[in-house]
C-alpha positions in Angstrom: -0.2 0.1 0.0 1.8 3.3 -1.1 0.2 4.9 1.9 1.6 3.4 4.4 4.9 3.4 2.6 4.9 7.0 2.5 4.0 7.1 6.6 7.1 4.7 7.2 9.0 7.1 4.7 9.9 4.5 2.4 8.7 7.2 -0.5 8.7 11.1 -0.1 5.7 12.7 -1.4 7.1 14.9 -3.8 5.2 16.4 -7.3 7.0 13.7 -9.6 5.2 11.3 -7.6 1.6 12.8 -7.7 2.1 13.2 -11.6 2.1 10.1 -11.9 -1.2 9.3 -10.7 -4.6 9.3 -12.2 -7.7 11.1 -10.4 -9.2 8.6 -9.2 -5.6 6.5 -7.4 -5.1 10.3 -6.1 -8.4 10.4 -4.4 -7.4 6.7 -2.7 -4.0 7.9 -1.6 -5.6 10.6 0.0 -8.2 8.5 1.3 -6.0 5.8 2.6 -3.5 8.5 3.9 -6.5 10.1 5.7 -7.2 6.7 7.5 -4.0 6.3 9.0 -3.3 9.5 10.1 -6.6 9.1 12.3 -5.3 5.6 13.3 -2.1 7.2 14.5 -3.8 10.2 16.0 -6.5 8.0 18.0 -3.8 6.2 19.8 -3.4 6.3 23.1 0.4 7.4 24.7 1.7 5.7 27.9 3.9 8.8 29.1 5.9 6.4 31.4 7.5 4.4 28.2 9.6 7.0 27.1 11.5 4.7 24.9 7.8 3.8 23.5 6.7 7.1 23.3 9.7 8.5 21.0 9.4 5.4 18.8 5.6 6.8 18.5 6.9 10.2 17.5 9.3 8.8 14.9 7.0 7.1 12.7 5.8 9.0 9.6 8.2 11.5 10.3 9.7 12.1 7.3 6.4 11.2 5.7 4.9 14.4 7.3 7.6 16.9 8.0 8.8 18.9 4.6 12.2 18.8 6.6 13.0 15.2 7.1 
């Protein structure tokens, strides 16, 4: 799934990647990214486990942060 690859940082989302998508693929990608975003944000945070918290904050960092 391309959305999961983007979230994990395997694919950089840029104009060249987006140009390859037709309208229906672009809508599907948007829908899947939105679902993944909602899933990640709805997850509870255990503040006592600092390593898990750090790992959770790093997931998808490359895809969501324009500076890498």
